[in-house]
C-alpha positions as YAML, in Angstrom:
chain: A
units: angstrom
residues:
- id: 1
  name: SER
  ca: [-22.00, -54.97, -84.89]
- id: 2
  name: ALA
  ca: [-23.64, -51.46, -86.65]
- id: 3
  name: ARG
  ca: [-25.71, -50.85, -83.60]
- id: 4
  name: GLY
  ca: [-22.82, -51.50, -81.36]
- id: 5
  name: VAL
  ca: [-20.65, -48.62, -84.14]
- id: 6
  name: ASP
  ca: [-23.71, -46.21, -83.90]
- id: 7
  name: ASP
  ca: [-23.72, -46.42, -79.69]
- id: 8
  name: ILE
  ca: [-19.94, -45.77, -79.56]
- id: 9
  name: GLU
  ca: [-20.31, -42.74, -82.29]
- id: 10
  name: GLY
  ca: [-23.46, -41.53, -80.43]
- id: 11
  name: LEU
  ca: [-21.22, -41.81, -76.84]
- id: 12
  name: ALA
  ca: [-18.33, -39.80, -79.20]
- id: 13
  name: LEU
  ca: [-20.47, -37.24, -79.92]
- id: 14
  name: GLU
  ca: [-21.86, -36.98, -76.21]
- id: 15
  name: LEU
  ca: [-18.47, -36.63, -75.38]
- id: 16
  name: SER
  ca: [-16.99, -34.14, -77.38]
- id: 17
  name: LYS
  ca: [-20.56, -32.35, -76.79]
- id: 18
  name: GLN
  ca: [-19.45, -32.11, -73.17]
- id: 19
  name: ARG
  ca: [-15.92, -31.63, -73.69]
- id: 20
  name: SER
  ca: [-16.92, -28.85, -75.65]
- id: 21
  name: CYS
  ca: [-19.52, -27.28, -73.11]
- id: 22
  name: SER
  ca: [-16.77, -27.84, -70.49]
- id: 23
  name: ARG
  ca: [-13.98, -26.19, -72.36]
- id: 24
  name: GLN
  ca: [-16.41, -23.35, -72.34]
- id: 25
  name: GLN
  ca: [-17.07, -23.31, -68.76]
- id: 26
  name: ALA
  ca: [-13.43, -23.42, -68.00]
- id: 27
  name: ARG
  ca: [-12.99, -20.71, -70.30]
- id: 28
  name: GLU
  ca: [-16.01, -18.88, -68.38]
- id: 29
  name: ARG
  ca: [-14.56, -19.27, -64.70]
- id: 30
  name: SER
  ca: [-11.05, -18.44, -66.60]
- id: 31
  name: LYS
  ca: [-12.31, -15.32, -67.34]
- id: 32
  name: VAL
  ca: [-13.86, -14.51, -64.00]
- id: 33
  name: SER
  ca: [-11.08, -16.14, -62.23]
- id: 34
  name: GLY
  ca: [-8.86, -13.12, -64.34]
- id: 35
  name: PHE
  ca: [-11.79, -10.53, -62.84]
- id: 36
  name: ARG
  ca: [-11.11, -11.68, -59.61]
- id: 37
  name: ILE
  ca: [-7.75, -11.49, -59.59]
- id: 38
  name: ALA
  ca: [-7.71, -8.00, -61.25]
- id: 39
  name: ALA
  ca: [-9.56, -6.95, -58.80]
- id: 40
  name: CYS
  ca: [-8.04, -8.33, -55.57]
- id: 41
  name: HIS
  ca: [-4.59, -6.46, -57.47]
- id: 42
  name: VAL
  ca: [-5.86, -3.24, -57.21]
- id: 43
  name: VAL
  ca: [-7.66, -3.84, -53.63]
- id: 44
  name: MET
  ca: [-4.03, -4.99, -52.81]
- id: 45
  name: TYR
  ca: [-2.44, -1.63, -54.57]
- id: 46
  name: ARG
  ca: [-4.71, 0.64, -52.77]
- id: 47
  name: ALA
  ca: [-4.12, -1.25, -49.48]
- id: 48
  name: GLN
  ca: [-0.48, -0.77, -50.13]
- id: 49
  name: GLN
  ca: [-0.84, 3.04, -50.70]
- id: 50
  name: GLN
  ca: [-3.04, 3.22, -47.29]
- id: 51
  name: ALA
  ca: [-0.11, 1.46, -45.44]
- id: 52
  name: PHE
  ca: [2.11, 3.44, -46.83]
- id: 53
  name: ARG
  ca: [0.27, 6.86, -45.80]
- id: 54
  name: HIS
  ca: [-0.30, 5.80, -42.66]
- id: 55
  name: THR
  ca: [3.48, 4.93, -42.04]
- id: 56
  name: GLU
  ca: [4.42, 8.32, -43.44]
- id: 57
  name: ALA
  ca: [2.04, 9.66, -41.16]
- id: 58
  name: PHE
  ca: [3.51, 7.66, -37.80]
- id: 59
  name: ARG
  ca: [7.37, 8.80, -38.91]
- id: 60
  name: THR
  ca: [5.99, 12.24, -39.02]
- id: 61
  name: ALA
  ca: [3.90, 12.13, -35.65]
- id: 62
  name: LEU
  ca: [6.98, 10.11, -34.12]
- id: 63
  name: GLY
  ca: [9.48, 12.76, -35.19]
- id: 64
  name: ALA
  ca: [7.16, 15.56, -33.88]
- id: 65
  name: PHE
  ca: [6.64, 13.37, -30.34]
- id: 66
  name: ALA
  ca: [10.75, 12.79, -30.15]
- id: 67
  name: GLU
  ca: [11.08, 16.20, -30.84]
- id: 68
  name: GLY
  ca: [9.03, 17.18, -27.86]
- id: 69
  name: ALA
  ca: [10.43, 14.77, -25.54]
- id: 70
  name: SER
  ca: [13.97, 16.10, -26.46]
- id: 71
  name: GLN
  ca: [12.62, 19.30, -25.26]
- id: 72
  name: LEU
  ca: [10.93, 18.08, -22.23]
- id: 73
  name: VAL
  ca: [13.96, 16.30, -21.13]
- id: 74
  name: ALA
  ca: [16.16, 19.52, -21.65]
- id: 75
  name: TRP
  ca: [14.13, 21.61, -19.66]
- id: 76
  name: ALA
  ca: [14.12, 18.63, -16.76]
- id: 77
  name: ASN
  ca: [18.03, 18.95, -16.92]
- id: 78
  name: ALA
  ca: [17.48, 22.70, -16.80]
- id: 79
  name: ILE
  ca: [15.22, 22.82, -14.30]
- id: 80
  name: GLY
  ca: [16.18, 20.22, -11.56]
- id: 81
  name: PRO
  ca: [19.01, 22.26, -10.25]
- id: 82
  name: ARG
  ca: [17.05, 24.97, -9.15]
- id: 83
  name: LEU
  ca: [14.55, 22.98, -7.90]
- id: 84
  name: ASP
  ca: [17.59, 21.60, -5.71]
- id: 85
  name: SER
  ca: [18.83, 24.55, -4.73]
- id: 86
  name: LEU
  ca: [15.32, 25.35, -3.61]
- id: 87
  name: VAL
  ca: [14.75, 22.41, -1.00]
- id: 88
  name: GLU
  ca: [18.12, 23.22, -0.43]
- id: 89
  name: HIS
  ca: [17.08, 26.96, 0.70]
- id: 90
  name: ARG
  ca: [13.84, 26.39, 1.73]
- id: 91
  name: SER
  ca: [14.01, 27.57, 5.06]
- id: 92
  name: ASN
  ca: [15.72, 30.52, 3.85]
- id: 93
  name: LEU
  ca: [13.35, 31.61, 1.67]
- id: 94
  name: ALA
  ca: [10.01, 30.56, 4.41]
- id: 95
  name: ARG
  ca: [12.02, 33.75, 6.33]
- id: 96
  name: LEU
  ca: [12.59, 35.80, 3.49]
- id: 97
  name: ALA
  ca: [8.51, 35.82, 3.12]
- id: 98
  name: GLU
  ca: [7.71, 35.98, 6.72]
- id: 99
  name: LEU
  ca: [10.44, 39.33, 6.89]
- id: 100
  name: SER
  ca: [8.73, 40.89, 3.94]
- id: 101
  name: ALA
  ca: [4.87, 40.41, 5.02]
- id: 102
  name: GLN
  ca: [6.64, 42.13, 8.26]
- id: 103
  name: VAL
  ca: [8.38, 44.74, 6.37]
- id: 104
  name: CYS
  ca: [5.34, 45.49, 4.52]
- id: 105
  name: ARG
  ca: [3.34, 45.83, 8.07]
- id: 106
  name: LEU
  ca: [6.41, 47.78, 9.29]
- id: 107
  name: LEU
  ca: [6.07, 50.50, 6.61]
- id: 108
  name: ALA
  ca: [2.05, 50.29, 6.90]
- id: 109
  name: GLU
  ca: [2.60, 51.48, 10.88]
- id: 110
  name: HIS
  ca: [5.53, 53.51, 9.82]
- id: 111
  name: ALA
  ca: [3.36, 55.60, 7.63]
- id: 112
  name: ALA
  ca: [0.13, 55.71, 10.01]
- id: 113
  name: ALA
  ca: [2.71, 56.82, 12.50]
- id: 114
  name: GLU
  ca: [3.93, 60.24, 9.97]
- id: 115
  name: ASP
  ca: [0.30, 61.02, 10.13]
- id: 116
  name: GLU
  ca: [-0.49, 61.22, 13.48]
- id: 117
  name: ARG
  ca: [2.90, 63.27, 14.15]
- id: 118
  name: ASP
  ca: [1.82, 65.54, 11.14]
- id: 119
  name: ALA
  ca: [-1.52, 65.48, 12.98]
- id: 120
  name: ALA
  ca: [-0.22, 66.34, 16.16]
- id: 121
  name: ALA
  ca: [2.62, 68.94, 14.57]
- id: 122
  name: LEU
  ca: [-0.48, 70.94, 13.59]
- id: 123
  name: GLU
  ca: [-2.33, 70.55, 16.35]
- id: 124
  name: LEU
  ca: [0.82, 72.28, 18.12]
- id: 125
  name: ARG
  ca: [1.14, 75.63, 15.84]
...
């Protein structure tokens, strides 16, 4: 029976050592987990800051885009009636260009005729 008590005491001592060792390991694991959690919080905080910066940059770009789009719409609204007028008067504009070219030719002919007249007047004197 003394041997049984010694065996029980040995087992109790062994369990106590294991439990102590197990507690130490648990503390170390808890400490490592705490470090990991802290590192994750830092990474998460940095990611949130970066997301915020990107969101602000996107808002700025979106505002500039909206401003440009509004200006384009205003230009299109202003130009639209003028384009319609050009289309409506296309044949008149083509005739005007044709007549302008003809006026240029006639002016050149007129200048040449005046030169010939002046030359003939000089010969007659």
